[in-house]
C-alpha positions as CSV (number, residue, x, y, z in Angstrom):
1,M,83.0,-9.2,18.6
2,L,79.5,-8.0,19.6
3,K,79.0,-4.4,20.7
4,Q,76.6,-3.7,23.5
5,V,74.2,-0.8,22.8
6,Q,71.6,0.7,25.1
7,H,68.2,1.6,23.7
8,D,65.7,3.7,25.7
9,G,62.1,3.4,24.4
10,V,58.9,5.0,25.7
11,C,55.6,3.2,25.4
12,D,52.6,3.4,27.8
13,G,49.0,2.2,27.6
14,D,48.3,4.9,24.9
15,G,51.5,4.0,23.1
16,A,54.1,4.8,25.8
17,T,55.8,2.8,28.6
18,S,59.4,3.3,29.7
19,V,61.6,0.5,28.7
20,T,65.4,0.2,28.9
21,L,67.1,-2.6,27.0
22,N,70.7,-3.7,26.7
23,L,70.9,-4.9,23.1
24,F,73.7,-6.2,21.0
25,Q,74.4,-4.8,17.7
26,G,73.6,-8.1,15.9
27,P,70.1,-9.0,16.8
28,S,69.1,-5.5,18.0
29,K,67.2,-4.7,14.7
30,K,64.7,-7.5,15.3
31,I,64.1,-6.5,18.9
32,V,63.6,-2.9,18.0
33,A,61.0,-3.9,15.4
34,M,59.2,-6.1,17.9
35,L,59.1,-3.2,20.3
36,A,57.7,-0.9,17.7
37,M,54.9,-3.4,16.8
38,L,54.0,-3.7,20.5
39,C,53.6,0.1,20.9
40,V,51.4,0.3,17.8
41,G,49.2,-2.6,19.0
42,M,48.7,-0.9,22.4
43,A,47.9,2.4,20.8
44,G,45.3,0.9,18.4
45,P,42.3,0.7,20.7
46,A,42.8,4.2,22.0
47,L,43.0,5.5,18.5
48,A,39.9,3.7,17.5
49,A,38.0,5.1,20.5
50,D,39.1,8.6,19.6
51,L,37.8,8.1,16.0
52,A,34.5,6.7,17.3
53,T,33.8,9.7,19.5
54,A,34.7,12.2,16.8
55,P,31.7,14.5,16.1
56,V,29.8,13.8,12.8
57,R,29.2,16.7,10.6
58,S,25.5,17.0,9.7
59,I,22.9,19.2,8.1
60,T,19.2,19.4,9.1
61,A,16.4,20.3,6.7
62,S,12.6,20.4,7.0
63,G,10.4,19.0,4.3
64,V,6.7,19.6,3.5
65,A,4.1,18.1,1.1
66,E,0.8,19.8,0.3
67,R,-2.2,18.5,-1.6
68,K,-5.8,19.5,-2.2
69,V,-7.9,16.4,-1.5
70,A,-11.5,15.6,-2.3
71,P,-13.3,12.9,-0.4
72,D,-14.0,9.7,-2.3
73,E,-16.3,7.9,0.2
74,A,-19.4,8.9,2.1
75,H,-21.1,7.5,5.2
76,V,-24.8,7.9,5.5
77,H,-25.8,7.5,9.1
78,V,-29.5,6.5,9.5
79,T,-31.4,6.3,12.8
80,V,-34.1,3.7,12.8
81,E,-36.4,4.0,15.9
82,A,-39.8,3.0,17.1
83,M,-41.6,3.4,20.4
84,H,-44.7,1.7,21.7
85,P,-46.2,0.9,25.1
86,K,-45.7,-2.8,24.3
87,L,-42.2,-4.0,23.6
88,D,-43.2,-6.5,20.9
89,A,-45.1,-3.8,19.0
90,A,-42.2,-1.4,19.2
91,K,-39.9,-4.2,18.0
92,L,-42.1,-5.1,15.0
93,E,-42.3,-1.4,13.9
94,H,-38.5,-1.0,14.3
95,D,-37.8,-4.2,12.3
96,K,-40.0,-3.1,9.4
97,K,-38.2,0.2,9.1
98,L,-34.8,-1.5,9.3
99,R,-35.8,-3.9,6.5
100,D,-36.9,-1.0,4.4
101,V,-33.6,0.9,4.9
102,M,-31.6,-2.3,4.0
103,G,-33.8,-2.8,0.9
104,I,-33.2,0.8,-0.2
105,A,-29.4,0.3,0.2
106,K,-29.5,-3.0,-1.7
107,N,-31.5,-1.5,-4.6
108,A,-28.9,1.3,-4.7
109,G,-26.2,-1.2,-5.4
110,I,-24.7,-1.1,-1.9
111,A,-23.3,-4.4,-0.7
112,E,-24.4,-5.9,2.6
113,A,-20.8,-5.6,3.8
114,Q,-21.1,-1.9,3.5
115,L,-23.9,-1.7,6.1
116,R,-22.7,-1.6,9.7
117,T,-24.6,-1.3,12.9
118,E,-23.1,1.4,15.0
119,N,-25.3,0.6,18.0
120,S,-28.7,-1.0,18.8
121,A,-30.6,-0.6,22.0
122,V,-34.0,-1.3,23.7
123,Q,-34.9,1.1,26.5
124,P,-37.9,2.1,28.5
125,Q,-38.9,5.7,28.2
126,Y,-40.3,7.9,30.9
127,T,-41.5,11.4,31.3
128,Y,-42.2,13.5,34.4
129,E,-45.7,14.7,35.1
130,N,-46.4,16.6,38.3
131,S,-43.0,15.5,39.7
132,R,-43.9,11.9,39.1
133,Q,-42.2,9.5,36.7
134,V,-44.6,8.2,34.1
135,F,-43.9,5.3,31.8
136,K,-44.4,6.1,28.1
137,G,-43.3,3.0,26.4
138,Y,-40.3,1.1,25.0
139,S,-37.9,2.6,22.5
140,V,-36.1,0.3,20.0
141,V,-33.3,2.1,18.2
142,T,-30.6,1.1,15.7
143,N,-28.0,3.5,14.3
144,L,-26.9,2.2,10.9
145,D,-23.8,3.3,9.0
146,I,-24.1,2.9,5.2
147,T,-20.8,3.2,3.3
148,V,-21.2,4.8,-0.1
149,K,-18.2,4.1,-2.4
150,H,-19.3,6.5,-5.1
151,I,-20.0,10.1,-4.0
152,D,-22.4,10.7,-6.9
153,A,-24.8,8.1,-5.5
154,V,-25.3,9.9,-2.2
155,G,-28.1,12.3,-3.5
156,G,-30.3,9.5,-4.8
157,L,-29.8,7.4,-1.6
158,L,-30.8,10.4,0.5
159,E,-34.0,11.0,-1.5
160,K,-35.1,7.4,-1.2
161,L,-34.4,7.3,2.6
162,S,-36.2,10.5,3.1
163,N,-39.3,9.0,1.5
164,A,-39.1,5.8,3.5
165,G,-41.3,6.9,6.3
166,L,-38.6,6.7,9.0
167,E,-40.2,9.6,10.8
168,N,-43.6,8.0,11.0
169,G,-45.1,6.4,14.2
170,D,-44.5,6.9,17.8
171,A,-40.8,7.8,17.7
172,Q,-40.1,10.9,19.6
173,Q,-36.6,10.4,21.0
174,W,-34.4,10.8,17.9
175,G,-31.4,12.9,17.4
176,N,-30.6,13.2,13.7
177,L,-32.7,11.0,11.5
178,I,-30.2,11.1,8.6
179,N,-26.6,12.4,8.8
180,V,-23.9,12.4,6.2
181,T,-20.1,12.4,6.6
182,Y,-17.4,12.4,4.0
183,T,-14.0,10.8,4.2
184,I,-11.0,9.2,2.3
185,A,-11.4,5.5,1.6
186,D,-7.7,4.7,2.1
187,P,-6.1,7.5,4.2
188,D,-3.0,5.5,5.1
189,K,-2.0,5.1,1.5
190,L,-2.3,8.9,0.9
191,R,-0.6,9.7,4.2
192,D,2.4,7.5,3.2
193,E,2.7,9.1,-0.2
194,M,2.7,12.6,1.3
195,L,5.3,11.7,3.9
196,A,7.5,10.3,1.1
197,E,7.1,13.6,-0.8
198,A,8.0,15.6,2.3
199,I,11.2,13.6,2.7
200,K,12.1,14.3,-0.9
201,N,11.5,17.9,-0.4
202,A,13.8,17.9,2.7
203,R,16.6,16.2,0.7
204,A,16.3,18.7,-2.1
205,K,16.7,21.6,0.4
206,A,19.6,19.9,2.1
207,E,21.4,19.3,-1.2
208,N,21.1,22.9,-2.2
209,M,22.5,24.0,1.2
210,A,25.3,21.5,1.0
211,A,26.3,22.5,-2.5
212,A,26.5,26.2,-1.4
213,A,28.9,25.1,1.3
214,D,31.1,23.1,-1.2
215,A,30.0,19.8,0.4
216,H,27.6,17.0,-0.4
217,L,25.2,14.8,1.5
218,G,26.0,11.4,3.1
219,S,23.5,9.0,4.6
220,V,20.4,9.8,6.5
221,I,21.1,10.0,10.3
222,Q,17.5,10.7,11.6
223,I,14.0,11.4,10.4
224,N,11.3,13.0,12.5
225,E,7.7,13.3,11.5
226,G,6.4,16.7,12.3
227,G,2.8,16.2,11.3
228,S,0.9,13.9,9.0
229,P,-2.2,14.9,7.0
230,Q,-5.5,14.8,8.9
231,F,-8.7,14.3,6.8
232,N,-11.5,16.2,8.6
233,F,-14.1,17.1,6.1
234,P,-17.1,19.3,7.0
235,V,-20.1,17.4,8.2
236,P,-23.4,18.4,6.5
237,M,-26.2,17.9,9.0
238,M,-29.5,16.5,7.7
239,A,-32.8,17.4,9.4
240,R,-34.6,14.8,11.5
241,A,-37.9,15.4,9.6
242,K,-38.5,14.3,6.0
243,L,-36.1,16.0,3.6
244,A,-37.6,18.3,1.1
245,M,-36.2,17.4,-2.3
246,A,-37.5,20.3,-4.5
247,A,-34.8,20.0,-7.1
248,A,-35.4,18.1,-10.4
249,E,-32.7,15.6,-9.5
250,P,-31.5,14.3,-6.1
251,V,-28.8,16.6,-4.7
252,A,-26.2,15.7,-2.0
253,P,-24.7,18.3,0.3
254,P,-21.4,19.6,-1.4
255,V,-18.1,19.1,0.3
256,G,-15.4,20.3,-2.0
257,E,-11.7,20.0,-1.4
258,Q,-9.5,20.2,1.7
259,Q,-5.9,21.2,1.8
260,V,-3.8,18.8,3.8
261,N,-0.1,18.9,4.8
262,A,2.7,16.5,5.8
263,N,5.9,17.7,7.5
264,V,9.2,16.0,8.4
265,T,12.6,17.0,9.7
266,V,15.6,15.0,8.3
267,I,19.2,15.0,9.5
268,F,21.8,14.1,6.8
269,E,25.5,13.4,7.2
270,L,27.6,16.2,5.6
271,K,30.7,15.2,3.6
272,E,33.4,17.2,1.9
């Protein structure tokens, strides 16, 4: 004889909804098991959502990398200019000076690819006399950038350029005749290396702090670049007139070293 038993269960959308069943003692165990599985299945998504929104324990550390950097490349900027009442005469004088400069660079072992024209222009020049505009002639100007891969070669190149007669002739509109700047040949490579060093520095700090708190680091959550190295070396200005090379050997303006920094902020997961 089967005995009727009443089971009251509660199972809603988060794992509880009111259910009243009239069960018989025989098959009741199977039905109760099915009901339990249904409740667990309905509670699963809610439980997963709670876990997903649970706060992640983290630790934040800043990292820095510092280096003293010396330039490994120079740029010699040369102004080639000529002015004459007749344009063709101004052009002939300008072209002769330009060929001389290019020949000096070639003899110094500088490849043609290392010569770059920054700008070139032909312009009429005027002065004002008694409130009247007076035509003086045509100015033909080229600004040339000579890349010097070996810093030691700068002094010799400057001496040869200063003796090339660039200041001769009717050329009165110059700015700087010769100007030298220094730089890093591959700044991106050095910048990447220093940022990697800064991240390692941040990790070392975070590991020390985590160990003091009886914890250890997990994966990286976020990295922020606070500042990357900037290579701004002093610019030695050269006179527009012929350079006086009184020393026994050619001398280039010294630059020395520059201290550069890279900074990052890194957030790590913190685990027990």
